[in-house]
Every structure is written in structure tokens, then in C-alpha cells.
N, CA, C and O atoms as CSV, one atom per row, in Angstrom:
chain,resi,resn,atom,element,x,y,z
A,1,MET,N,N,97.481,101.067,88.476
A,1,MET,CA,C,96.110,100.638,88.605
A,1,MET,C,C,96.026,99.116,88.480
A,1,MET,O,O,95.291,98.474,89.230
A,2,VAL,N,N,96.760,98.548,87.556
A,2,VAL,CA,C,96.717,97.102,87.358
A,2,VAL,C,C,97.165,96.377,88.616
A,2,VAL,O,O,96.522,95.419,89.046
A,3,SER,N,N,98.262,96.828,89.206
A,3,SER,CA,C,98.767,96.143,90.396
A,3,SER,C,C,97.785,96.235,91.545
A,3,SER,O,O,97.607,95.257,92.271
A,4,SER,N,N,97.143,97.373,91.736
A,4,SER,CA,C,96.181,97.491,92.840
A,4,SER,C,C,94.971,96.588,92.623
A,4,SER,O,O,94.452,96.018,93.583
A,5,LEU,N,N,94.517,96.449,91.392
A,5,LEU,CA,C,93.391,95.562,91.109
A,5,LEU,C,C,93.785,94.093,91.226
A,5,LEU,O,O,92.986,93.267,91.666
A,6,LEU,N,N,95.014,93.768,90.833
A,6,LEU,CA,C,95.483,92.398,91.008
A,6,LEU,C,C,95.582,92.039,92.489
A,6,LEU,O,O,95.176,90.954,92.906
A,7,LEU,N,N,96.124,92.962,93.271
A,7,LEU,CA,C,96.266,92.706,94.709
A,7,LEU,C,C,94.917,92.624,95.410
A,7,LEU,O,O,94.769,91.866,96.369
A,8,SER,N,N,93.943,93.382,94.956
A,8,SER,CA,C,92.625,93.375,95.586
A,8,SER,C,C,91.783,92.179,95.144
A,8,SER,O,O,90.798,91.830,95.796
A,9,GLY,N,N,92.177,91.552,94.030
A,9,GLY,CA,C,91.406,90.436,93.505
A,9,GLY,C,C,90.191,90.877,92.713
A,9,GLY,O,O,89.314,90.062,92.428
A,10,ASN,N,N,90.122,92.137,92.356
A,10,ASN,CA,C,88.985,92.680,91.629
A,10,ASN,C,C,89.142,92.395,90.134
A,10,ASN,O,O,89.439,93.295,89.349
A,11,THR,N,N,88.942,91.150,89.759
A,11,THR,CA,C,89.122,90.762,88.366
A,11,THR,C,C,88.042,91.320,87.456
A,11,THR,O,O,88.258,91.469,86.254
A,12,GLU,N,N,86.890,91.627,88.015
A,12,GLU,CA,C,85.817,92.215,87.196
A,12,GLU,C,C,86.244,93.581,86.677
A,12,GLU,O,O,86.040,93.894,85.504
A,13,ALA,N,N,86.835,94.394,87.545
A,13,ALA,CA,C,87.306,95.714,87.118
A,13,ALA,C,C,88.453,95.582,86.127
A,13,ALA,O,O,88.564,96.375,85.193
A,14,LEU,N,N,89.305,94.581,86.328
A,14,LEU,CA,C,90.397,94.359,85.385
A,14,LEU,C,C,89.844,94.065,83.996
A,14,LEU,O,O,90.268,94.662,83.007
A,15,SER,N,N,88.901,93.147,83.935
A,15,SER,CA,C,88.399,92.753,82.627
A,15,SER,C,C,87.543,93.825,81.973
A,15,SER,O,O,87.512,93.920,80.746
A,16,GLU,N,N,86.853,94.628,82.756
A,16,GLU,CA,C,85.973,95.651,82.182
A,16,GLU,C,C,86.687,96.956,81.880
A,16,GLU,O,O,86.509,97.527,80.804
A,17,THR,N,N,87.479,97.426,82.802
A,17,THR,CA,C,88.048,98.767,82.694
A,17,THR,C,C,89.458,98.784,82.149
A,17,THR,O,O,89.750,99.482,81.178
A,18,VAL,N,N,90.328,98.018,82.771
A,18,VAL,CA,C,91.745,98.103,82.452
A,18,VAL,C,C,92.047,97.588,81.054
A,18,VAL,O,O,92.924,98.124,80.377
A,19,VAL,N,N,91.345,96.567,80.617
A,19,VAL,CA,C,91.586,96.044,79.264
A,19,VAL,C,C,91.302,97.125,78.236
A,19,VAL,O,O,92.079,97.304,77.298
A,20,ALA,N,N,90.220,97.835,78.394
A,20,ALA,CA,C,89.879,98.903,77.438
A,20,ALA,C,C,90.944,100.002,77.437
A,20,ALA,O,O,91.341,100.485,76.377
A,21,VAL,N,N,91.396,100.387,78.609
A,21,VAL,CA,C,92.423,101.427,78.704
A,21,VAL,C,C,93.737,100.928,78.111
A,21,VAL,O,O,94.391,101.651,77.360
A,22,ALA,N,N,94.127,99.695,78.441
A,22,ALA,CA,C,95.377,99.136,77.916
A,22,ALA,C,C,95.347,99.061,76.392
A,22,ALA,O,O,96.343,99.355,75.732
A,23,GLN,N,N,94.208,98.669,75.840
A,23,GLN,CA,C,94.075,98.586,74.378
A,23,GLN,C,C,94.204,99.959,73.730
A,23,GLN,O,O,94.883,100.110,72.714
A,24,SER,N,N,93.560,100.945,74.312
A,24,SER,CA,C,93.577,102.269,73.687
A,24,SER,C,C,94.921,102.967,73.839
A,24,SER,O,O,95.256,103.837,73.034
A,25,GLU,N,N,95.694,102.604,74.852
A,25,GLU,CA,C,96.951,103.291,75.114
A,25,GLU,C,C,98.195,102.490,74.728
A,25,GLU,O,O,99.309,102.991,74.879
A,26,LYS,N,N,98.036,101.250,74.230
A,26,LYS,CA,C,99.206,100.412,74.023
A,26,LYS,C,C,100.164,100.933,72.956
A,26,LYS,O,O,101.334,100.551,72.949
A,27,SER,N,N,99.702,101.783,72.070
A,27,SER,CA,C,100.634,102.372,71.100
A,27,SER,C,C,101.512,103.434,71.751
A,27,SER,O,O,102.577,103.767,71.230
A,28,LYS,N,N,101.064,103.970,72.896
A,28,LYS,CA,C,101.822,105.001,73.603
A,28,LYS,C,C,102.564,104.458,74.813
A,28,LYS,O,O,103.637,104.950,75.161
A,29,TYR,N,N,101.980,103.416,75.471
A,29,TYR,CA,C,102.567,102.920,76.709
A,29,TYR,C,C,102.271,101.439,76.871
A,29,TYR,O,O,101.148,100.986,76.651
A,30,SER,N,N,103.288,100.702,77.255
A,30,SER,CA,C,103.124,99.279,77.520
A,30,SER,C,C,104.191,98.845,78.518
A,30,SER,O,O,105.354,99.229,78.397
A,31,ASP,N,N,103.798,98.055,79.491
A,31,ASP,CA,C,104.735,97.475,80.435
A,31,ASP,C,C,104.265,96.073,80.779
A,31,ASP,O,O,103.272,95.602,80.225
A,32,ALA,N,N,104.958,95.404,81.679
A,32,ALA,CA,C,104.606,94.024,82.029
A,32,ALA,C,C,103.189,93.924,82.570
A,32,ALA,O,O,102.500,92.938,82.309
A,33,PHE,N,N,102.742,94.925,83.316
A,33,PHE,CA,C,101.408,94.897,83.907
A,33,PHE,C,C,100.326,94.967,82.826
A,33,PHE,O,O,99.385,94.172,82.833
A,34,THR,N,N,100.460,95.905,81.913
A,34,THR,CA,C,99.444,96.048,80.866
A,34,THR,C,C,99.508,94.883,79.875
A,34,THR,O,O,98.472,94.452,79.367
A,35,GLN,N,N,100.707,94.369,79.595
A,35,GLN,CA,C,100.839,93.214,78.713
A,35,GLN,C,C,100.202,91.977,79.338
A,35,GLN,O,O,99.595,91.168,78.636
A,36,PHE,N,N,100.337,91.827,80.658
A,36,PHE,CA,C,99.721,90.711,81.366
A,36,PHE,C,C,98.200,90.759,81.225
A,36,PHE,O,O,97.570,89.752,80.902
A,37,VAL,N,N,97.622,91.917,81.465
A,37,VAL,CA,C,96.175,92.079,81.363
A,37,VAL,C,C,95.708,91.792,79.943
A,37,VAL,O,O,94.698,91.119,79.738
A,38,GLU,N,N,96.438,92.298,78.978
A,38,GLU,CA,C,96.075,92.066,77.580
A,38,GLU,C,C,96.159,90.577,77.233
A,38,GLU,O,O,95.258,90.037,76.591
A,39,ALA,N,N,97.236,89.917,77.654
A,39,ALA,CA,C,97.400,88.492,77.356
A,39,ALA,C,C,96.299,87.660,78.001
A,39,ALA,O,O,95.753,86.753,77.373
A,40,LEU,N,N,95.975,87.965,79.246
A,40,LEU,CA,C,95.021,87.149,79.977
A,40,LEU,C,C,93.576,87.446,79.610
A,40,LEU,O,O,92.802,86.524,79.356
A,41,TYR,N,N,93.204,88.714,79.578
A,41,TYR,CA,C,91.799,89.074,79.430
A,41,TYR,C,C,91.371,89.396,78.003
A,41,TYR,O,O,90.178,89.391,77.699
A,42,GLU,N,N,92.329,89.675,77.126
A,42,GLU,CA,C,91.949,89.970,75.738
A,42,GLU,C,C,92.209,88.770,74.829
A,42,GLU,O,O,91.350,88.375,74.042
A,43,ARG,N,N,93.413,88.197,74.951
A,43,ARG,CA,C,93.782,87.085,74.067
A,43,ARG,C,C,93.566,85.717,74.703
A,43,ARG,O,O,93.617,84.700,74.012
A,44,PHE,N,N,93.326,85.682,76.002
A,44,PHE,CA,C,93.168,84.424,76.751
A,44,PHE,C,C,94.370,83.504,76.537
A,44,PHE,O,O,94.231,82.288,76.407
A,45,ASP,N,N,95.551,84.118,76.506
A,45,ASP,CA,C,96.817,83.398,76.306
A,45,ASP,C,C,97.438,83.158,77.677
A,45,ASP,O,O,98.202,83.982,78.179
A,46,PHE,N,N,97.103,82.024,78.270
A,46,PHE,CA,C,97.538,81.731,79.633
A,46,PHE,C,C,99.037,81.488,79.720
A,46,PHE,O,O,99.651,81.803,80.740
A,47,THR,N,N,99.628,80.944,78.692
A,47,THR,CA,C,101.075,80.720,78.681
A,47,THR,C,C,101.818,82.050,78.727
A,47,THR,O,O,102.764,82.213,79.497
A,48,ALA,N,N,101.390,82.990,77.907
A,48,ALA,CA,C,102.013,84.318,77.908
A,48,ALA,C,C,101.776,85.033,79.234
A,48,ALA,O,O,102.674,85.700,79.747
A,49,ALA,N,N,100.576,84.901,79.791
A,49,ALA,CA,C,100.266,85.541,81.068
A,49,ALA,C,C,101.158,85.002,82.179
A,49,ALA,O,O,101.622,85.770,83.021
A,50,LEU,N,N,101.405,83.690,82.197
A,50,LEU,CA,C,102.297,83.112,83.207
A,50,LEU,C,C,103.721,83.626,83.051
A,50,LEU,O,O,104.393,83.914,84.041
A,51,ALA,N,N,104.179,83.740,81.817
A,51,ALA,CA,C,105.516,84.279,81.582
A,51,ALA,C,C,105.601,85.736,82.015
A,51,ALA,O,O,106.608,86.164,82.579
A,52,LEU,N,N,104.552,86.489,81.753
A,52,LEU,CA,C,104.533,87.903,82.134
A,52,LEU,C,C,104.408,88.090,83.645
A,52,LEU,O,O,104.809,89.127,84.173
A,53,ALA,N,N,103.858,87.104,84.341
A,53,ALA,CA,C,103.762,87.195,85.802
A,53,ALA,C,C,105.154,87.297,86.411
A,53,ALA,O,O,105.340,87.993,87.409
A,54,LYS,N,N,106.129,86.617,85.831
A,54,LYS,CA,C,107.513,86.729,86.310
A,54,LYS,C,C,108.039,88.141,86.081
A,54,LYS,O,O,108.733,88.698,86.931
A,55,ASP,N,N,107.707,88.712,84.932
A,55,ASP,CA,C,108.125,90.086,84.633
A,55,ASP,C,C,107.465,91.078,85.594
A,55,ASP,O,O,108.080,92.063,86.002
A,56,ILE,N,N,106.212,90.808,85.946
A,56,ILE,CA,C,105.505,91.665,86.907
A,56,ILE,C,C,106.217,91.628,88.252
A,56,ILE,O,O,106.407,92.665,88.889
A,57,GLY,N,N,106.610,90.435,88.682
A,57,GLY,CA,C,107.338,90.314,89.947
A,57,GLY,C,C,108.629,91.098,89.936
A,57,GLY,O,O,108.963,91.758,90.920
A,58,LYS,N,N,109.367,91.035,88.829
A,58,LYS,CA,C,110.618,91.790,88.726
A,58,LYS,C,C,110.358,93.286,88.708
A,58,LYS,O,O,111.044,94.044,89.394
A,59,ALA,N,N,109.372,93.718,87.931
A,59,ALA,CA,C,109.043,95.144,87.873
A,59,ALA,C,C,108.591,95.646,89.241
A,59,ALA,O,O,108.952,96.750,89.649
A,60,ALA,N,N,107.807,94.844,89.945
A,60,ALA,CA,C,107.336,95.244,91.272
A,60,ALA,C,C,108.491,95.312,92.265
A,60,ALA,O,O,108.520,96.202,93.115
A,61,SER,N,N,109.440,94.390,92.171
A,61,SER,CA,C,110.568,94.411,93.106
A,61,SER,C,C,111.467,95.623,92.887
A,61,SER,O,O,112.188,96.032,93.796
A,62,ASP,N,N,111.428,96.195,91.695
A,62,ASP,CA,C,112.206,97.398,91.389
A,62,ASP,C,C,111.449,98.687,91.700
A,62,ASP,O,O,112.018,99.775,91.624
A,63,ASP,N,N,110.177,98.568,92.048
A,63,ASP,CA,C,109.322,99.730,92.310
A,63,ASP,C,C,109.252,100.009,93.806
A,63,ASP,O,O,109.013,99.099,94.600
A,64,LEU,N,N,109.458,101.247,94.186
A,64,LEU,CA,C,109.472,101.630,95.597
A,64,LEU,C,C,108.175,101.274,96.309
A,64,LEU,O,O,108.211,100.772,97.432
A,65,LEU,N,N,107.037,101.520,95.685
A,65,LEU,CA,C,105.742,101.287,96.327
A,65,LEU,C,C,105.287,99.830,96.256
A,65,LEU,O,O,104.527,99.384,97.115
A,66,LEU,N,N,105.729,99.095,95.265
A,66,LEU,CA,C,105.273,97.718,95.081
A,66,LEU,C,C,106.251,96.669,95.592
A,66,LEU,O,O,105.936,95.479,95.599
A,67,LYS,N,N,107.431,97.097,96.016
A,67,LYS,CA,C,108.484,96.177,96.428
A,67,LYS,C,C,107.985,95.131,97.425
A,67,LYS,O,O,108.328,93.955,97.301
A,68,GLY,N,N,107.200,95.530,98.391
A,68,GLY,CA,C,106.700,94.616,99.406
A,68,GLY,C,C,105.668,93.631,98.899
A,68,GLY,O,O,105.327,92.679,99.602
A,69,HIS,N,N,105.166,93.839,97.701
A,69,HIS,CA,C,104.133,92.974,97.129
A,69,HIS,C,C,104.631,92.184,95.916
A,69,HIS,O,O,103.836,91.535,95.236
A,70,ALA,N,N,105.921,92.232,95.642
A,70,ALA,CA,C,106.470,91.603,94.433
A,70,ALA,C,C,106.160,90.115,94.360
A,70,ALA,O,O,105.730,89.626,93.316
A,71,ALA,N,N,106.370,89.395,95.440
A,71,ALA,CA,C,106.109,87.950,95.425
A,71,ALA,C,C,104.621,87.660,95.243
A,71,ALA,O,O,104.248,86.713,94.550
A,72,GLU,N,N,103.791,88.464,95.855
A,72,GLU,CA,C,102.341,88.289,95.743
A,72,GLU,C,C,101.856,88.558,94.317
A,72,GLU,O,O,100.971,87.864,93.818
A,73,LEU,N,N,102.429,89.552,93.675
A,73,LEU,CA,C,102.037,89.877,92.305
A,73,LEU,C,C,102.547,88.847,91.317
A,73,LEU,O,O,101.910,88.613,90.290
A,74,GLN,N,N,103.668,88.235,91.601
A,74,GLN,CA,C,104.242,87.248,90.705
A,74,GLN,C,C,103.508,85.922,90.770
A,74,GLN,O,O,103.508,85.166,89.799
A,75,ALA,N,N,102.891,85.634,91.888
A,75,ALA,CA,C,102.233,84.324,92.075
A,75,ALA,C,C,101.000,84.174,91.242
A,75,ALA,O,O,100.345,83.133,91.293
């Protein structure tokens, strides 16, 4: 969900919906995508978000469905 919202540019949905879900589920599940959203929209930690953008690019390049969008997600 995070990658599709990032690719669509729907930052309003990211800040309203995904942050709440990421917060409630982070004890059970966390990856580069959810950590990026948390860093950017919850903590406003731009340095951490930039570092996590590289991790998002790597995770996307390893994903069958996101492979073609890895560079776009990392930028």
C-alpha cells in the first residue's frame, strides 16, 4: 500500500491512513516502507527518511511487482 501511494503521489492518504496503520502494526510488522512513512510523517525526521529511501529502492528492486519502479521509489 505504501509503495502504491508513493508512486501515485497521494501524500494525503499516506499521512492520514498509512501512518495510523503503521503505528498500530509496528510491533508485529515493519519494513523499509513503513519505517519511511513513520520517519517522514510521524517524526518529521527528514534525514532518516532520506536514508530509508535507499532501503526502499533496494527492497523494491528485490520485489517482483515493484522491480520496475525501484528507481522511482528511491528518488
